[in-house]
DRENTORKOL-3810 file (N, C-alpha, C; in nm, 4 decimals):
REM DRENTORKOL-3810
@n.u->-0.4066; n.v->-1.3060; n.w->-1.3716; ca.u->-0.3267; ca.v->-1.2107; ca.w->-1.3344; c.u->-0.4165; c.v->-1.2447; c.w->-1.1842
@n.u->-0.2953; n.v->-1.3020; n.w->-1.0744; ca.u->-0.3754; ca.v->-1.2625; ca.w->-0.9172; c.u->-0.3318; c.v->-1.1991; c.w->-0.8575
@n.u->-0.3714; n.v->-1.1702; n.w->-0.7158; ca.u->-0.3198; ca.v->-1.0785; ca.w->-0.6483; c.u->-0.2180; c.v->-1.1828; c.w->-0.5600
@n.u->-0.1018; n.v->-1.1180; n.w->-0.4931; ca.u->-0.0459; ca.v->-1.2168; ca.w->-0.4081; c.u->0.0201; c.v->-1.1075; c.w->-0.3231
@n.u->0.0294; n.v->-1.1952; n.w->-0.2057; ca.u->0.0684; ca.v->-1.0993; ca.w->-0.0739; c.u->0.2308; c.v->-1.1135; c.w->-0.0705
@n.u->0.2789; n.v->-1.0115; n.w->-0.0603; ca.u->0.4325; ca.v->-0.9683; ca.w->-0.1368; c.u->0.5187; c.v->-0.9754; c.w->0.0172
@n.u->0.4859; n.v->-0.9259; n.w->0.1114; ca.u->0.5318; ca.v->-0.9224; ca.w->0.2703; c.u->0.4734; c.v->-0.8235; c.w->0.3495
@n.u->0.4850; n.v->-0.7990; n.w->0.4972; ca.u->0.4502; ca.v->-0.7542; ca.w->0.5972; c.u->0.4982; c.v->-0.7317; c.w->0.6867
@n.u->0.4863; n.v->-0.6485; n.w->0.7717; ca.u->0.5844; ca.v->-0.6141; ca.w->0.8838; c.u->0.4982; c.v->-0.4835; c.w->0.9558
@n.u->0.5450; n.v->-0.4878; n.w->1.1114; ca.u->0.4798; ca.v->-0.4169; ca.w->1.2319; c.u->0.5850; c.v->-0.2918; c.w->1.2627
@n.u->0.5514; n.v->-0.1599; n.w->1.2517; ca.u->0.6087; ca.v->-0.0684; ca.w->1.2770; c.u->0.5374; c.v->0.0174; c.w->1.3826
@n.u->0.6017; n.v->0.0244; n.w->1.5319; ca.u->0.5260; ca.v->0.1277; ca.w->1.6298; c.u->0.3695; c.v->0.0835; c.w->1.6299
@n.u->0.3477; n.v->-0.0524; n.w->1.6136; ca.u->0.2004; ca.v->-0.0888; ca.w->1.6346; c.u->0.0780; c.v->-0.0782; c.w->1.5429
@n.u->0.1709; n.v->-0.0252; n.w->1.3848; ca.u->0.1004; ca.v->-0.0267; ca.w->1.2920; c.u->0.1483; c.v->-0.1612; c.w->1.1588
@n.u->0.0292; n.v->-0.2063; n.w->1.1419; ca.u->0.0712; ca.v->-0.3201; ca.w->1.0224; c.u->0.0760; c.v->-0.2717; c.w->0.8737
@n.u->0.1755; n.v->-0.2894; n.w->0.7670; ca.u->0.1807; ca.v->-0.2490; ca.w->0.6530; c.u->0.2311; c.v->-0.4016; c.w->0.6116
@n.u->0.1227; n.v->-0.4144; n.w->0.5130; ca.u->0.1087; ca.v->-0.4954; ca.w->0.4249; c.u->0.1146; c.v->-0.4815; c.w->0.2663
@n.u->0.1843; n.v->-0.5219; n.w->0.1874; ca.u->0.2530; ca.v->-0.5220; ca.w->0.0478; c.u->0.1717; c.v->-0.6305; c.w->-0.0241
@n.u->0.0887; n.v->-0.5982; n.w->-0.1379; ca.u->0.0427; ca.v->-0.6986; ca.w->-0.2257; c.u->0.0810; c.v->-0.6477; c.w->-0.3535
@n.u->0.0839; n.v->-0.7505; n.w->-0.4801; ca.u->0.0861; ca.v->-0.7204; ca.w->-0.6089; c.u->-0.0092; c.v->-0.7496; c.w->-0.6528
@n.u->-0.0635; n.v->-0.6631; n.w->-0.7245; ca.u->-0.2149; ca.v->-0.6682; ca.w->-0.7714; c.u->-0.2166; c.v->-0.6980; c.w->-0.9255
@n.u->-0.3124; n.v->-0.7159; n.w->-1.0194; ca.u->-0.3074; ca.v->-0.7294; ca.w->-1.1551; c.u->-0.2773; c.v->-0.5624; c.w->-1.1958
@n.u->-0.1939; n.v->-0.5386; n.w->-1.3123; ca.u->-0.1888; ca.v->-0.3960; ca.w->-1.3478; c.u->-0.2866; c.v->-0.3469; c.w->-1.4750
@n.u->-0.3412; n.v->-0.2116; n.w->-1.4276; ca.u->-0.4267; ca.v->-0.1762; ca.w->-1.5119; c.u->-0.5556; c.v->-0.1759; c.w->-1.4437
@n.u->-0.6086; n.v->-0.2349; n.w->-1.3521; ca.u->-0.7414; ca.v->-0.2535; ca.w->-1.3096; c.u->-0.8179; c.v->-0.0955; c.w->-1.3352
@n.u->-0.9204; n.v->-0.1255; n.w->-1.3447; ca.u->-1.0104; ca.v->0.0024; ca.w->-1.3607; c.u->-1.0677; c.v->0.0349; c.w->-1.1950
@n.u->-1.1038; n.v->0.1604; n.w->-1.2141; ca.u->-1.1157; ca.v->0.2314; ca.w->-1.0624; c.u->-1.2343; c.v->0.1185; c.w->-0.9957
@n.u->-1.3239; n.v->0.0986; n.w->-1.0564; ca.u->-1.4427; ca.v->-0.0178; ca.w->-0.9877; c.u->-1.3561; c.v->-0.1228; c.w->-0.9413
@n.u->-1.2663; n.v->-0.1950; n.w->-1.0092; ca.u->-1.2228; ca.v->-0.3252; ca.w->-0.9663; c.u->-1.1045; c.v->-0.2939; c.w->-0.8715
@n.u->-1.0643; n.v->-0.2039; n.w->-0.8618; ca.u->-0.9143; ca.v->-0.1300; ca.w->-0.7949; c.u->-1.0088; c.v->-0.1613; c.w->-0.6444
@n.u->-1.1066; n.v->-0.1110; n.w->-0.6486; ca.u->-1.1658; ca.v->-0.0548; ca.w->-0.4950; c.u->-1.2137; c.v->-0.2018; c.w->-0.4544
@n.u->-1.2413; n.v->-0.2695; n.w->-0.5464; ca.u->-1.3281; ca.v->-0.4278; ca.w->-0.5020; c.u->-1.1945; c.v->-0.5043; c.w->-0.4840
@n.u->-1.0994; n.v->-0.4859; n.w->-0.5397; ca.u->-0.9696; ca.v->-0.5377; ca.w->-0.5016; c.u->-0.8918; c.v->-0.5043; c.w->-0.3569
@n.u->-0.9163; n.v->-0.3857; n.w->-0.3322; ca.u->-0.8883; ca.v->-0.3274; ca.w->-0.2414; c.u->-1.0087; c.v->-0.3875; c.w->-0.0777
@n.u->-1.1188; n.v->-0.3547; n.w->-0.1166; ca.u->-1.2258; ca.v->-0.4014; ca.w->-0.0299; c.u->-1.1591; c.v->-0.5477; c.w->0.0292
@n.u->-1.1710; n.v->-0.6274; n.w->-0.0803; ca.u->-1.1151; ca.v->-0.7791; ca.w->-0.0493; c.u->-0.9830; c.v->-0.8003; c.w->0.0499
@n.u->-0.8847; n.v->-0.7420; n.w->0.0346; ca.u->-0.7643; ca.v->-0.7390; ca.w->0.0680; c.u->-0.7956; c.v->-0.6691; c.w->0.2424
@n.u->-0.8878; n.v->-0.5829; n.w->0.2401; ca.u->-0.8803; ca.v->-0.5139; ca.w->0.3369; c.u->-0.9610; c.v->-0.6420; c.w->0.4124
@n.u->-1.0589; n.v->-0.6836; n.w->0.4224; ca.u->-1.1358; ca.v->-0.7913; ca.w->0.4411; c.u->-1.0469; c.v->-0.8932; c.w->0.5132
@n.u->-0.9330; n.v->-0.9176; n.w->0.4387; ca.u->-0.8562; ca.v->-1.0374; ca.w->0.4540; c.u->-0.7453; c.v->-0.9870; c.w->0.5792
@n.u->-0.7297; n.v->-0.9119; n.w->0.5609; ca.u->-0.6262; ca.v->-0.8045; ca.w->0.6398; c.u->-0.7027; c.v->-0.6714; c.w->0.7351
@n.u->-0.7801; n.v->-0.7115; n.w->0.7903; ca.u->-0.8397; ca.v->-0.5650; ca.w->0.8765; c.u->-0.7887; c.v->-0.4778; c.w->0.9471
@n.u->-0.6417; n.v->-0.5097; n.w->0.9858; ca.u->-0.6157; ca.v->-0.4294; ca.w->1.0808; c.u->-0.4831; c.v->-0.3401; c.w->1.0015
@n.u->-0.4611; n.v->-0.4092; n.w->0.8817; ca.u->-0.3572; ca.v->-0.3604; ca.w->0.8390; c.u->-0.3459; c.v->-0.2243; c.w->0.7053
@n.u->-0.2549; n.v->-0.1563; n.w->0.6770; ca.u->-0.2206; ca.v->-0.0390; ca.w->0.6397; c.u->-0.2071; c.v->-0.1108; c.w->0.5358
@n.u->-0.2435; n.v->-0.1425; n.w->0.3629; ca.u->-0.2308; ca.v->-0.1949; ca.w->0.2552; c.u->-0.1360; c.v->-0.1129; c.w->0.1365
@n.u->-0.0257; n.v->-0.1198; n.w->0.0852; ca.u->0.0387; ca.v->-0.1095; ca.w->-0.0402; c.u->0.0074; c.v->-0.1971; c.w->-0.1330
@n.u->-0.0614; n.v->-0.1519; n.w->-0.2504; ca.u->-0.0767; ca.v->-0.2049; ca.w->-0.3698; c.u->-0.0014; c.v->-0.1912; c.w->-0.5004
@n.u->0.0930; n.v->-0.2794; n.w->-0.5163; ca.u->0.1621; ca.v->-0.2666; ca.w->-0.6485; c.u->0.1091; c.v->-0.3568; c.w->-0.7638
@n.u->0.2139; n.v->-0.2930; n.w->-0.8947; ca.u->0.1419; ca.v->-0.3821; ca.w->-1.0286; c.u->0.2927; c.v->-0.4623; c.w->-1.0500
@n.u->0.4376; n.v->-0.3866; n.w->-0.9812; ca.u->0.5562; ca.v->-0.4612; ca.w->-1.0095; c.u->0.6011; c.v->-0.4821; c.w->-0.8932
@n.u->0.6727; n.v->-0.5880; n.w->-0.8879; ca.u->0.7403; ca.v->-0.6005; ca.w->-0.7445; c.u->0.8719; c.v->-0.5882; c.w->-0.7242
@n.u->0.9439; n.v->-0.5470; n.w->-0.9091; ca.u->1.0763; ca.v->-0.5348; ca.w->-0.8656; c.u->1.1787; c.v->-0.4562; c.w->-0.7668
@n.u->1.0994; n.v->-0.3439; n.w->-0.7228; ca.u->1.1550; ca.v->-0.2557; ca.w->-0.6445; c.u->1.1288; c.v->-0.2550; c.w->-0.5133
@n.u->1.0102; n.v->-0.3709; n.w->-0.4559; ca.u->0.9414; ca.v->-0.3313; ca.w->-0.3338; c.u->1.0099; c.v->-0.3431; c.w->-0.2090
@n.u->1.1057; n.v->-0.3987; n.w->-0.1981; ca.u->1.2238; ca.v->-0.4626; ca.w->-0.1314; c.u->1.2663; c.v->-0.3547; c.w->-0.0711
@n.u->1.3153; n.v->-0.2382; n.w->-0.2038; ca.u->1.3871; ca.v->-0.1158; ca.w->-0.1870; c.u->1.3005; c.v->-0.0083; c.w->-0.1271
@n.u->1.1773; n.v->-0.0464; n.w->-0.1659; ca.u->1.0977; ca.v->0.0439; ca.w->-0.0911; c.u->1.0250; c.v->0.0515; c.w->0.0488
@n.u->1.0522; n.v->-0.0735; n.w->0.0885; ca.u->1.0041; ca.v->-0.1212; ca.w->0.2212; c.u->1.1269; c.v->-0.0931; c.w->0.3264
@n.u->1.2264; n.v->-0.1238; n.w->0.2479; ca.u->1.3898; ca.v->-0.0678; ca.w->0.3177; c.u->1.3615; c.v->0.1089; c.w->0.3782
@n.u->1.3269; n.v->0.1869; n.w->0.2839; ca.u->1.3200; ca.v->0.2904; ca.w->0.2539; c.u->1.1886; c.v->0.3279; c.w->0.3763
@n.u->1.0904; n.v->0.2925; n.w->0.3981; ca.u->0.9715; ca.v->0.3109; ca.w->0.4536; c.u->0.9882; c.v->0.2792; c.w->0.5885
@n.u->1.0794; n.v->0.1637; n.w->0.6256; ca.u->1.1066; ca.v->0.0811; ca.w->0.7639; c.u->1.2310; c.v->0.2193; c.w->0.8436
@n.u->1.3036; n.v->0.2627; n.w->0.7305; ca.u->1.4311; ca.v->0.3535; ca.w->0.7551; c.u->1.3470; c.v->0.4756; c.w->0.7751
@n.u->1.2576; n.v->0.5040; n.w->0.7249; ca.u->1.1892; ca.v->0.6774; ca.w->0.7670; c.u->1.1313; c.v->0.6464; c.w->0.8971
@n.u->1.0561; n.v->0.5075; n.w->0.8917; ca.u->0.9897; ca.v->0.5347; ca.w->1.0297; c.u->1.0860; c.v->0.5074; c.w->1.1744
@n.u->1.1840; n.v->0.4892; n.w->1.1074; ca.u->1.2795; ca.v->0.4520; ca.w->1.2358; c.u->1.3650; c.v->0.5977; c.w->1.2294
@n.u->1.3104; n.v->0.7225; n.w->1.2066; ca.u->1.4048; ca.v->0.8075; ca.w->1.2172; c.u->1.5135; c.v->0.8435; c.w->1.1203
@n.u->1.5571; n.v->0.7770; n.w->1.0217; ca.u->1.6330; ca.v->0.7946; ca.w->0.8939; c.u->1.5711; c.v->0.8726; c.w->0.8096
@n.u->1.5367; n.v->1.0125; n.w->0.8353; ca.u->1.4747; ca.v->1.0718; ca.w->0.7191; c.u->1.5959; c.v->1.1047; c.w->0.5759
@n.u->1.6955; n.v->1.0564; n.w->0.5916; ca.u->1.7847; ca.v->1.0853; ca.w->0.4548; c.u->1.8002; c.v->0.9182; c.w->0.3602
@n.u->1.6971; n.v->0.8391; n.w->0.3997; ca.u->1.6794; ca.v->0.7137; ca.w->0.3514; c.u->1.6384; c.v->0.7535; c.w->0.1765
@n.u->1.6622; n.v->0.6933; n.w->0.0735; ca.u->1.6554; ca.v->0.6814; ca.w->-0.0290; c.u->1.5229; c.v->0.6343; c.w->-0.1014
@n.u->1.3936; n.v->0.7457; n.w->-0.1312; ca.u->1.2977; ca.v->0.6685; ca.w->-0.1754; c.u->1.3189; c.v->0.6469; c.w->-0.3405
@n.u->1.2861; n.v->0.5021; n.w->-0.3778; ca.u->1.2961; ca.v->0.4568; ca.w->-0.5133; c.u->1.1544; c.v->0.5307; c.w->-0.5943
@n.u->1.1990; n.v->0.6833; n.w->-0.6050; ca.u->1.0264; ca.v->0.7503; ca.w->-0.6498; c.u->1.0127; c.v->0.7294; c.w->-0.7652
@n.u->1.1136; n.v->0.6934; n.w->-0.8789; ca.u->1.0650; ca.v->0.6630; ca.w->-1.0194; c.u->0.9685; c.v->0.5149; c.w->-1.0325
@n.u->1.0268; n.v->0.3998; n.w->-0.9402; ca.u->0.9694; ca.v->0.2919; ca.w->-0.9141; c.u->0.8106; c.v->0.3137; c.w->-0.8957
@n.u->0.8163; n.v->0.3789; n.w->-0.7521; ca.u->0.6985; ca.v->0.4197; ca.w->-0.6901; c.u->0.6260; c.v->0.4847; c.w->-0.7564
@n.u->0.6408; n.v->0.6272; n.w->-0.8414; ca.u->0.5603; ca.v->0.6635; ca.w->-0.9113; c.u->0.4644; c.v->0.6002; c.w->-0.9881
@n.u->0.5585; n.v->0.5064; n.w->-1.0511; ca.u->0.4652; ca.v->0.4588; ca.w->-1.1508; c.u->0.4232; c.v->0.2702; c.w->-1.1302
@n.u->0.4738; n.v->0.2569; n.w->-1.0011; ca.u->0.4175; ca.v->0.1011; ca.w->-0.9493; c.u->0.3390; c.v->0.0937; c.w->-0.8179
@n.u->0.3542; n.v->0.1778; n.w->-0.7433; ca.u->0.2592; ca.v->0.1721; ca.w->-0.6276; c.u->0.1089; c.v->0.2359; c.w->-0.7022
@n.u->0.0420; n.v->0.1357; n.w->-0.7158; ca.u->-0.1036; ca.v->0.1676; ca.w->-0.7665; c.u->-0.1942; c.v->0.2423; c.w->-0.6762
@n.u->-0.2131; n.v->0.1692; n.w->-0.5430; ca.u->-0.3102; ca.v->0.2407; ca.w->-0.4562; c.u->-0.2587; c.v->0.1896; c.w->-0.3097
@n.u->-0.2990; n.v->0.2596; n.w->-0.2096; ca.u->-0.2808; ca.v->0.2329; ca.w->-0.0501; c.u->-0.4228; c.v->0.2550; c.w->0.0174
@n.u->-0.3931; n.v->0.1828; n.w->0.1500; ca.u->-0.5080; ca.v->0.1863; ca.w->0.2236; c.u->-0.4710; c.v->0.2423; c.w->0.3809
@n.u->-0.5193; n.v->0.3516; n.w->0.4251; ca.u->-0.4518; ca.v->0.4071; ca.w->0.5218; c.u->-0.5746; c.v->0.3879; c.w->0.6636
@n.u->-0.5386; n.v->0.3869; n.w->0.7516; ca.u->-0.6323; ca.v->0.3718; ca.w->0.8768; c.u->-0.6698; c.v->0.5297; c.w->0.9148
@n.u->-0.7711; n.v->0.6061; n.w->0.8875; ca.u->-0.7881; ca.v->0.7313; ca.w->0.9952; c.u->-0.7801; c.v->0.7348; c.w->1.0657
@n.u->-0.7768; n.v->0.8689; n.w->1.1753; ca.u->-0.8366; ca.v->0.8555; ca.w->1.3038; c.u->-0.9316; c.v->0.8215; c.w->1.3630
@n.u->-1.0355; n.v->0.8540; n.w->1.2743; ca.u->-1.2079; ca.v->0.7898; ca.w->1.2908; c.u->-1.1636; c.v->0.6284; c.w->1.3158
@n.u->-1.1037; n.v->0.5774; n.w->1.2437; ca.u->-1.0915; ca.v->0.3932; ca.w->1.2808; c.u->-1.1483; c.v->0.3802; c.w->1.1290
@n.u->-1.1661; n.v->0.4806; n.w->1.0422; ca.u->-1.2507; ca.v->0.4155; ca.w->0.8841; c.u->-1.1061; c.v->0.3882; c.w->0.8133
@n.u->-1.1039; n.v->0.3131; n.w->0.7573; ca.u->-0.9993; ca.v->0.2818; ca.w->0.6308; c.u->-1.0624; c.v->0.3202; c.w->0.4902
@n.u->-0.9505; n.v->0.4311; n.w->0.4286; ca.u->-0.9586; ca.v->0.4882; ca.w->0.2956; c.u->-0.8575; c.v->0.4611; c.w->0.2115
@n.u->-0.9091; n.v->0.4445; n.w->0.0855; ca.u->-0.8190; ca.v->0.4093; ca.w->-0.0317; c.u->-0.7678; c.v->0.4630; c.w->-0.0875
@n.u->-0.6361; n.v->0.5388; n.w->-0.1075; ca.u->-0.5498; ca.v->0.6250; ca.w->-0.2012; c.u->-0.5074; c.v->0.6144; c.w->-0.3360
@n.u->-0.4900; n.v->0.6982; n.w->-0.3976; ca.u->-0.4204; ca.v->0.6699; ca.w->-0.5007; c.u->-0.2719; c.v->0.6783; c.w->-0.4845
@n.u->-0.1815; n.v->0.5792; n.w->-0.5706; ca.u->-0.0323; ca.v->0.5882; ca.w->-0.5445; c.u->0.0115; c.v->0.5712; c.w->-0.4401
@n.u->0.0979; n.v->0.6471; n.w->-0.3836; ca.u->0.1363; ca.v->0.6070; ca.w->-0.2130; c.u->0.1105; c.v->0.7603; c.w->-0.1402
@n.u->0.0334; n.v->0.8017; n.w->-0.2107; ca.u->-0.0196; ca.v->0.9514; ca.w->-0.1575; c.u->-0.1465; c.v->0.9658; c.w->-0.0543
@n.u->-0.2407; n.v->1.0620; n.w->-0.0748; ca.u->-0.3366; ca.v->1.1071; ca.w->-0.0472; c.u->-0.5056; c.v->1.1490; c.w->-0.0980
@n.u->-0.4372; n.v->1.1072; n.w->-0.2240; ca.u->-0.5630; ca.v->1.1465; ca.w->-0.2986; c.u->-0.7002; c.v->1.0228; c.w->-0.2924
@n.u->-0.7648; n.v->1.0381; n.w->-0.2584; ca.u->-0.8680; ca.v->0.9804; ca.w->-0.1889; c.u->-0.9680; c.v->0.9188; c.w->-0.3131
@n.u->-0.9386; n.v->0.7639; n.w->-0.3193; ca.u->-1.0484; ca.v->0.7548; ca.w->-0.4249; c.u->-1.1707; c.v->0.6675; c.w->-0.3660
@n.u->-1.1754; n.v->0.5927; n.w->-0.2459; ca.u->-1.3112; ca.v->0.5358; ca.w->-0.1729; c.u->-1.2838; c.v->0.5524; c.w->-0.0637
@n.u->-1.3655; n.v->0.5157; n.w->0.0503; ca.u->-1.3797; ca.v->0.4678; ca.w->0.1751; c.u->-1.4027; c.v->0.3269; c.w->0.1727
@n.u->-1.3509; n.v->0.2480; n.w->0.2476; ca.u->-1.3948; ca.v->0.1054; ca.w->0.2754; c.u->-1.4467; c.v->0.0522; c.w->0.3400
@n.u->-1.5305; n.v->-0.0737; n.w->0.3087; ca.u->-1.6391; ca.v->-0.0690; ca.w->0.4350; c.u->-1.5583; c.v->-0.1701; c.w->0.5625
END
């Protein structure tokens, strides 16, 4: 199983890129995978999923919310189960890998 770039877009100067990664990676392999993707897309915030069946629904939701449509529906059951991790740029300029689609820190990337 390989890592596949699914989609990417920019909103208000922020770039978001979605990747499908192998399911069930160890913490160490997840950090390595995130680091590799970050090196390939150094300016992007990354969303890593292990199932792409509802990625488009999630992207539609994320775009709607960033456009101010706060009643947009999050495909929560899918997101909870299949968004493995995300990488966000901090105010300091550092990039941090978080669990799921939230803010539980896993590691800081180089």
